[in-house]
DOMARZA-506263 format. One line per field, with one value per residue (C-alpha): residue number from 0; chain; x, z, y. Coordinates in pm, 1 decimal, always signed. Last residue first. Example, Ala and Ser with C-alpha at 12.3 -4.5 7.8 and 13.67 -1.06 7.14 Angstrom:
seq <- c(1:0)
mol <- c(A:A)
u <- c(+1367.0:+1230.0)
w <- c(+714.0:+780.0)
v <- c(-106.0:-450.0)
END
This chain:
seq <- c(272:271:270:269:268:267:266:265:264:263:262:261:260:259:258:257:256:255:254:253:252:251:250:249:248:247:246:245:244:243:242:241:240:239:238:237:236:235:234:233:232:231:230:229:228:227:226:225:224:223:222:221:220:219:218:217:216:215:214:213:212:211:210:209:208:207:206:205:204:203:202:201:200:199:198:197:196:195:194:193:192:191:190:189:188:187:186:185:184:183:182:181:180:179:178:177:176:175:174:173:172:171:170:169:168:167:166:165:164:163:162:161:160:159:158:157:156:155:154:153:152:151:150:149:148:147:146:145:144:143:142:141:140:139:138:137:136:135:134:133:132:131:130:129:128:127:126:125:124:123:122:121:120:119:118:117:116:115:114:113:112:111:110:109:108:107:106:105:104:103:102:101:100:99:98:97:96:95:94:93:92:91:90:89:88:87:86:85:84:83:82:81:80:79:78:77:76:75:74:73:72:71:70:69:68:67:66:65:64:63:62:61:60:59:58:57:56:55:54:53:52:51:50:49:48:47:46:45:44:43:42:41:40:39:38:37:36:35:34:33:32:31:30:29:28:27:26:25:24:23:22:21:20:19:18:17:16:15:14:13:12:11:10:9:8:7:6:5:4:3:2:1:0)
mol <- c(A:A:A:A:A:A:A:A:A:A:A:A:A:A:A:A:A:A:A:A:A:A:A:A:A:A:A:A:A:A:A:A:A:A:A:A:A:A:A:A:A:A:A:A:A:A:A:A:A:A:A:A:A:A:A:A:A:A:A:A:A:A:A:A:A:A:A:A:A:A:A:A:A:A:A:A:A:A:A:A:A:A:A:A:A:A:A:A:A:A:A:A:A:A:A:A:A:A:A:A:A:A:A:A:A:A:A:A:A:A:A:A:A:A:A:A:A:A:A:A:A:A:A:A:A:A:A:A:A:A:A:A:A:A:A:A:A:A:A:A:A:A:A:A:A:A:A:A:A:A:A:A:A:A:A:A:A:A:A:A:A:A:A:A:A:A:A:A:A:A:A:A:A:A:A:A:A:A:A:A:A:A:A:A:A:A:A:A:A:A:A:A:A:A:A:A:A:A:A:A:A:A:A:A:A:A:A:A:A:A:A:A:A:A:A:A:A:A:A:A:A:A:A:A:A:A:A:A:A:A:A:A:A:A:A:A:A:A:A:A:A:A:A:A:A:A:A:A:A:A:A:A:A:A:A:A:A:A:A:A:A:A:A:A:A:A:A:A:A:A:A:A:A)
u <- c(-1017.9:-1029.1:-1059.1:-1400.7:-1511.5:-1882.3:-1950.5:-1853.9:-2123.3:-2088.3:-2240.3:-2091.5:-2347.6:-2630.4:-2704.9:-3012.3:-3382.5:-3349.8:-3119.0:-3316.8:-2953.6:-2817.4:-2524.8:-2428.4:-2273.4:-2045.4:-1938.2:-1843.5:-1651.8:-1467.9:-1434.8:-1250.8:-1055.6:-906.5:-836.2:-642.7:-418.5:-361.7:-249.6:-32.7:+134.1:+178.8:+344.3:+111.4:+160.4:-212.6:-241.9:-141.8:-393.3:-641.9:-539.9:-569.0:-953.4:-1028.7:-830.9:-1081.9:-1389.6:-1371.9:-1307.9:-1617.4:-1855.1:-2094.5:-2064.8:-2410.3:-2463.9:-2305.9:-2098.7:-1822.5:-1475.6:-1225.9:-915.5:-594.6:-311.8:-45.0:+261.1:+522.0:+861.9:+993.5:+1093.6:+796.3:+532.1:+381.0:+65.7:-124.5:-529.2:-672.0:-1000.1:-1078.8:-1404.5:-1382.5:-1418.9:-1194.3:-1387.6:-1263.8:-900.2:-730.0:-386.3:-203.9:+74.6:+340.2:+464.7:+766.9:+545.5:+698.5:+807.4:+509.1:+277.4:+516.4:+505.7:+128.6:+66.7:+260.6:+124.7:-265.5:-113.8:-28.8:-378.2:-576.0:-753.3:-513.5:-447.5:-212.3:-185.2:-48.6:-350.5:-658.2:-548.8:-474.2:-861.3:-1006.2:-837.5:-925.0:-667.6:-531.1:-215.8:-6.8:+211.8:+104.5:+314.9:+428.9:+61.3:-83.1:+78.4:+177.2:-69.5:-363.8:-312.8:-290.5:-588.6:-792.2:-717.7:-841.8:-1151.5:-1226.3:-1561.1:-1760.4:-2074.8:-2078.2:-2260.4:-1952.0:-1879.3:-1614.4:-1235.0:-1200.2:-846.8:-820.0:-511.8:-366.8:-143.4:+96.8:+116.6:+465.7:+494.7:+256.0:+246.0:+253.5:-78.4:-253.4:-99.1:-222.3:-549.1:-636.9:-446.6:-654.4:-934.9:-864.5:-786.2:-1086.1:-1374.1:-1176.9:-1314.5:-1169.4:-849.4:-685.4:-523.8:-331.0:-187.0:-418.4:-375.5:-619.1:-606.5:-416.2:-484.4:-854.3:-920.8:-671.1:-845.0:-1221.6:-1092.4:-917.2:-1211.0:-1408.5:-1182.3:-1201.0:-1569.8:-1730.1:-1817.2:-2201.9:-2372.4:-2697.9:-2888.9:-2607.4:-2707.0:-2991.0:-2907.1:-2940.3:-2761.7:-2789.1:-2460.9:-2209.6:-1867.3:-1536.2:-1585.1:-1316.6:-1381.0:-1188.6:-1271.2:-1162.4:-979.3:-1096.4:-1115.3:-1513.0:-1470.5:-1251.3:-1474.5:-1763.3:-1591.0:-1500.9:-1856.5:-1986.8:-1741.4:-1776.0:-1985.7:-2301.2:-2443.8:-2726.2:-2660.2:-2297.7:-2048.0:-1742.0:-1413.9:-1112.6:-1059.8:-839.3:-794.7:-756.5:-546.5:-690.5:-707.5:-439.3:-202.6:+47.9:+134.4)
w <- c(+982.9:+579.6:+416.8:+592.9:+400.6:+343.0:+710.0:+705.6:+476.5:+167.5:-65.7:-401.9:-336.9:-570.1:-868.7:-944.6:-906.4:-532.0:-441.3:-530.7:-475.4:-728.9:-817.8:-469.8:-418.6:-725.9:-667.3:-283.2:-416.6:-633.2:-372.1:-122.7:-377.2:-527.0:-145.5:-115.9:-414.3:-314.4:+84.5:-95.8:-336.3:-13.7:+202.2:+489.1:+820.3:+949.9:+936.5:+611.3:+502.4:+671.8:+414.9:+147.4:+260.4:+302.5:-42.2:-235.7:-39.6:-80.1:-419.7:-503.4:-289.3:-564.7:-820.7:-853.4:-1198.3:-1247.7:-1480.1:-1281.5:-1526.6:-1518.6:-1339.2:-1381.7:-1132.6:-1305.1:-1104.2:-1163.3:-992.0:-923.6:-549.7:-403.0:-614.6:-942.2:-955.5:-1208.0:-1206.6:-1467.6:-1496.1:-1771.2:-2023.5:-2212.9:-2113.1:-1824.5:-1535.3:-1328.8:-1423.3:-1106.1:-1087.5:-797.6:-681.2:-420.3:-263.2:-341.2:-474.5:-810.2:-850.9:-788.0:-950.5:-1286.4:-1245.3:-1209.7:-1492.9:-1747.9:-1609.8:-1666.1:-2027.9:-2125.3:-1963.8:-2195.7:-2167.2:-1898.8:-2028.7:-1871.8:-1542.7:-1349.9:-1081.0:-1294.4:-1508.1:-1228.2:-1100.1:-1413.0:-1436.7:-1082.2:-789.5:-533.2:-375.6:-122.5:+170.3:+206.6:+357.6:+22.7:-107.4:+154.0:+224.7:-148.3:-380.7:-120.6:-74.8:-483.6:-515.0:-212.3:-415.5:-741.8:-580.2:-373.8:-359.4:-737.0:-776.2:-1095.8:-1076.4:-1001.6:-712.1:-720.9:-593.5:-437.4:-410.3:-207.4:+8.9:+185.7:+497.6:+706.8:+1064.5:+1164.7:+1059.7:+1367.5:+1448.6:+1068.6:+1083.2:+1244.4:+1028.6:+734.9:+834.7:+906.2:+592.7:+365.7:+564.5:+522.3:+157.5:+77.4:+113.2:+178.6:+68.6:+135.2:+383.3:+474.5:+785.6:+940.1:+1255.4:+1500.8:+1893.0:+2022.9:+2210.4:+2100.5:+1740.4:+1835.1:+1985.4:+1805.0:+1468.9:+1587.9:+1685.9:+1350.9:+1139.1:+1419.6:+1332.8:+960.3:+938.2:+831.8:+480.7:+327.1:+83.4:-74.3:-354.2:-430.8:-663.5:-735.6:-509.9:-192.3:-127.4:+148.2:+238.9:+533.0:+534.3:+696.7:+899.3:+1117.7:+1216.8:+1357.2:+1256.5:+1472.0:+1294.2:+1155.3:+787.9:+836.9:+1075.6:+807.5:+539.9:+723.3:+845.7:+534.2:+368.1:+661.1:+668.3:+254.7:+10.8:+36.2:+335.0:+175.7:+387.5:+294.9:+524.4:+438.9:+509.4:+725.2:+832.8:+1085.7:+1120.1:+1450.0:+1651.8:+1971.0:+2309.2:+2480.0:+2258.5:+2026.0:+1688.2)
v <- c(-1966.8:-1903.5:-2246.5:-2275.0:-2013.8:-2050.9:-2011.4:-1647.8:-1551.1:-1347.6:-1169.9:-931.4:-654.8:-578.0:-360.7:-236.2:-364.0:-480.8:-806.5:-1173.7:-1331.6:-1540.6:-1376.2:-1298.6:-1655.6:-1642.5:-1329.2:-1358.7:-1684.0:-1473.6:-1167.5:-1472.6:-1604.3:-1325.9:-1209.2:-1548.5:-1462.2:-1089.7:-1206.8:-1477.6:-1208.8:-941.6:-1216.8:-1306.9:-1244.0:-1218.4:-847.8:-853.4:-1130.1:-880.2:-603.3:-803.2:-900.0:-512.9:-439.9:-697.2:-653.3:-274.2:-315.1:-558.8:-307.5:-349.1:-603.4:-778.1:-750.4:-1149.0:-1285.7:-1413.3:-1342.4:-1643.9:-1588.1:-1456.3:-1263.8:-1125.2:-1073.2:-797.8:-768.0:-444.3:-495.4:-307.9:-528.5:-433.7:-639.8:-712.4:-775.7:-992.9:-1097.9:-1334.2:-1357.8:-1056.3:-708.1:-488.6:-323.5:-593.5:-539.5:-418.3:-252.7:-385.3:-161.7:-196.4:+135.2:+379.1:+672.2:+740.2:+435.5:+188.5:+426.5:+412.3:+6.6:+4.0:+246.4:+51.9:-282.4:-103.9:+9.7:-344.7:-470.2:-229.7:+123.6:+290.6:+630.9:+861.4:+1069.8:+830.4:+917.9:+949.7:+651.9:+397.0:+518.1:+423.0:+103.4:+17.1:+122.1:-76.2:+97.3:-157.1:-96.4:+282.9:+590.2:+728.4:+687.2:+888.0:+1242.6:+1397.0:+1147.3:+1166.1:+1527.9:+1607.9:+1358.3:+1584.0:+1905.9:+1781.9:+1684.0:+1343.2:+1223.2:+1210.2:+1054.7:+861.8:+526.6:+346.7:+610.2:+842.9:+906.7:+546.0:+524.9:+199.9:+251.1:-101.0:+48.0:-174.3:-95.8:-74.7:+301.5:+413.4:+783.8:+836.7:+706.4:+990.0:+1264.9:+1100.0:+1021.4:+1376.4:+1452.2:+1288.8:+1384.7:+1759.4:+1680.0:+1585.8:+1311.2:+996.9:+679.3:+365.0:+310.7:+0.8:-64.7:-302.8:-529.7:-295.5:-440.8:-162.5:+174.5:+445.9:+347.9:+350.5:+695.5:+892.4:+761.8:+884.4:+1225.2:+1255.4:+1185.0:+1394.4:+1689.5:+1598.3:+1665.3:+1372.9:+1395.0:+1428.3:+1212.2:+1187.5:+960.9:+741.2:+433.7:+181.9:-44.4:+145.8:+454.3:+714.0:+819.9:+890.8:+1002.0:+950.6:+667.5:+518.4:+115.2:-122.3:-465.7:-778.8:-1047.6:-1424.9:-1380.8:-1342.4:-1050.8:-855.8:-934.8:-801.5:-511.3:-422.4:-425.6:-250.6:+49.0:+78.7:-149.3:-352.1:-250.7:-38.6:+250.3:+223.9:+445.0:+572.3:+472.6:+398.0:+33.1:-104.6:-456.3:-591.6:-869.5:-962.0:-761.3:-516.0:-307.3:-321.6:-159.0)
END
């Protein structure tokens, strides 16, 4: 959509009080990559490096009001979703974005936290699949999320490719199944493009326990690339490079006793601007 001002990227996600994931991470990524972040908060969490102690959803009516406010005013070039706390929130997002079909959408299906906190139940997953995924340009599940959405095991790279193909065919969008939770010295992601082509992205695994928010960083970086006119494979490749550097930089940061975030500063990425 077009409006006054500079190019923006919309993120619809939860708030992370530790600043490592969700809205906070998305906004920092979008800004570091040179665009302006527009934020719609769907949930509020109390969390730190040790995990999530408490969380509450934002009422779906307020989610809808936030969306109406920003979509009607800013020049939003791309959007991404993260934590959507239930079917009503999913429906509010889908209804709002349906009015702006030219805005590419990246869906990061945050079904649960790594520590086990469940955000989206069965009715929410059904709404996600029926209302939002057919609208998406790209879906970015990890292995666990891909297994739930595709209703099949995803424990190997061939199974990840199979799930990516299935989900892409089922919902008519490109699918990036991330291999960050797999073992081994290499980290491999598989992209089933909308054309049916398969692209593998491969790189050395960064040895660090500070991996909080990696899915948020990757998906918001991809959305920013799409907003800047990049082709999908180019946007994914740059986002992976951005995340790799953030993991390397964050590995040596003395965070709390638990899992710290991938860390980055805009000045560390001279190739971006």
